[in-house]
C-alpha positions in Angstrom: 4.9 -20.9 25.9 1.6 -20.0 26.5 -0.7 -17.5 24.8 -4.3 -15.8 25.1 -6.2 -15.3 22.3 -9.2 -12.7 22.9 -11.9 -12.4 20.2 -13.5 -9.0 19.8 -17.0 -8.8 18.3 -19.6 -5.9 17.1 -21.3 -5.4 20.4 -24.4 -4.4 18.1 -25.1 -7.5 16.1 -27.4 -9.7 17.5 -25.7 -12.4 15.3 -22.6 -12.5 17.9 -24.8 -13.1 20.9 -26.8 -15.7 19.0 -24.7 -18.6 17.3 -26.3 -21.0 14.9 -26.1 -24.6 15.6 -23.6 -25.3 12.8 -21.5 -22.4 14.1 -21.8 -24.2 17.7 -21.0 -27.5 16.2 -18.2 -26.3 14.0 -16.4 -24.5 17.3 -17.2 -27.7 19.0 -15.1 -29.6 16.4 -12.5 -27.3 16.5 -12.3 -27.2 20.5 -11.7 -30.8 20.5 -9.2 -31.0 17.4 -7.0 -28.2 19.3 -7.5 -30.1 22.5 -6.8 -33.5 21.2 -3.6 -32.2 19.8 -2.5 -30.4 22.9 -3.0 -26.8 21.7 -6.2 -25.4 23.5 -5.4 -25.4 27.6 -9.1 -23.8 27.7 -11.3 -21.5 26.0 -14.7 -19.7 26.5 -17.5 -17.3 25.3 -18.6 -14.6 27.2 -22.1 -12.7 27.5 -22.8 -9.3 26.3 -21.6 -6.5 28.1 -24.9 -5.4 29.0 -24.1 -8.4 31.6 -21.1 -7.3 32.4 -19.5 -4.9 34.8 -16.0 -2.7 34.9 -14.2 -2.3 37.9 -11.6 0.6 37.9 -9.2 1.7 40.7 -7.4 4.9 40.6 -5.1 6.7 43.1 -7.0 8.8 45.2 -10.6 7.8 43.7 -10.8 4.1 45.0 -12.9 1.7 43.4 -15.4 2.1 41.2 -17.9 -0.2 39.5 -19.9 0.4 36.1 -22.4 -1.8 34.9 -22.6 -2.8 31.7 -23.4 -2.2 28.4 -20.7 -0.5 27.3 -22.1 2.0 25.0 -18.8 3.8 23.9 -17.4 0.2 23.0 -18.1 -0.6 19.3 -16.4 -4.3 20.0 -16.1 -6.0 22.9 -14.7 -9.3 24.0 -16.9 -11.9 23.0 -14.5 -14.9 24.5 -11.2 -16.1 25.1 -8.8 -19.0 24.4 -5.8 -20.1 26.2 -3.3 -21.9 23.9 0.2 -23.3 23.9 2.4 -22.4 20.9 6.1 -22.5 20.1 6.4 -19.0 19.6 4.7 -15.8 18.7 5.1 -16.7 15.2 3.2 -20.0 15.8 0.5 -18.3 18.0 -0.6 -15.8 15.5 -1.0 -18.7 13.1 -3.1 -20.5 15.4 -5.3 -17.0 15.9 -5.7 -17.1 12.1 -7.2 -20.4 12.2 -9.4 -20.0 14.7 -10.5 -16.2 13.5 -11.5 -18.1 10.2 -14.5 -20.0 12.4 -16.1 -16.3 12.3 -17.5 -14.1 9.8 -16.0 -10.6 11.1 -13.7 -10.9 14.3 -10.6 -9.6 15.7 -8.5 -11.9 17.6 -5.9 -10.4 19.7 -2.8 -12.3 20.8 -0.6 -12.2 23.9 2.1 -13.8 25.6 1.4 -15.1 29.0 4.1 -14.2 31.6 5.4 -17.5 33.1 6.5 -17.6 36.7 10.0 -18.1 36.0 10.7 -15.1 33.3 9.7 -12.9 36.6 12.7 -11.0 38.0 14.1 -12.6 41.3 13.7 -10.6 44.2 15.9 -8.2 45.3 
């Protein structure tokens, strides 16, 4: 099974957007280990919301894009990882190991919908 881990960070804390060399090395070793063990499919960090945008479509109103920063958000997505795990319990355990790399972080774990789980067309 595949699971998406999204980590959320405090947008206002500059430390979250300027990682130390120690953190970069620790994360690099972690990524290498999980890749070699077949756990990690891919992982990336993202820039702060000031460099992002939100695109929203609503019925009757069309598409609207809003440039960042997203001032209403206290925490924003700081990055993601796509992993292999045998079940949700293992994915949560792995997310805990991932969270342990950070000082303050929230990691959301979501199972990926696989093609074979979709209903047959009528």
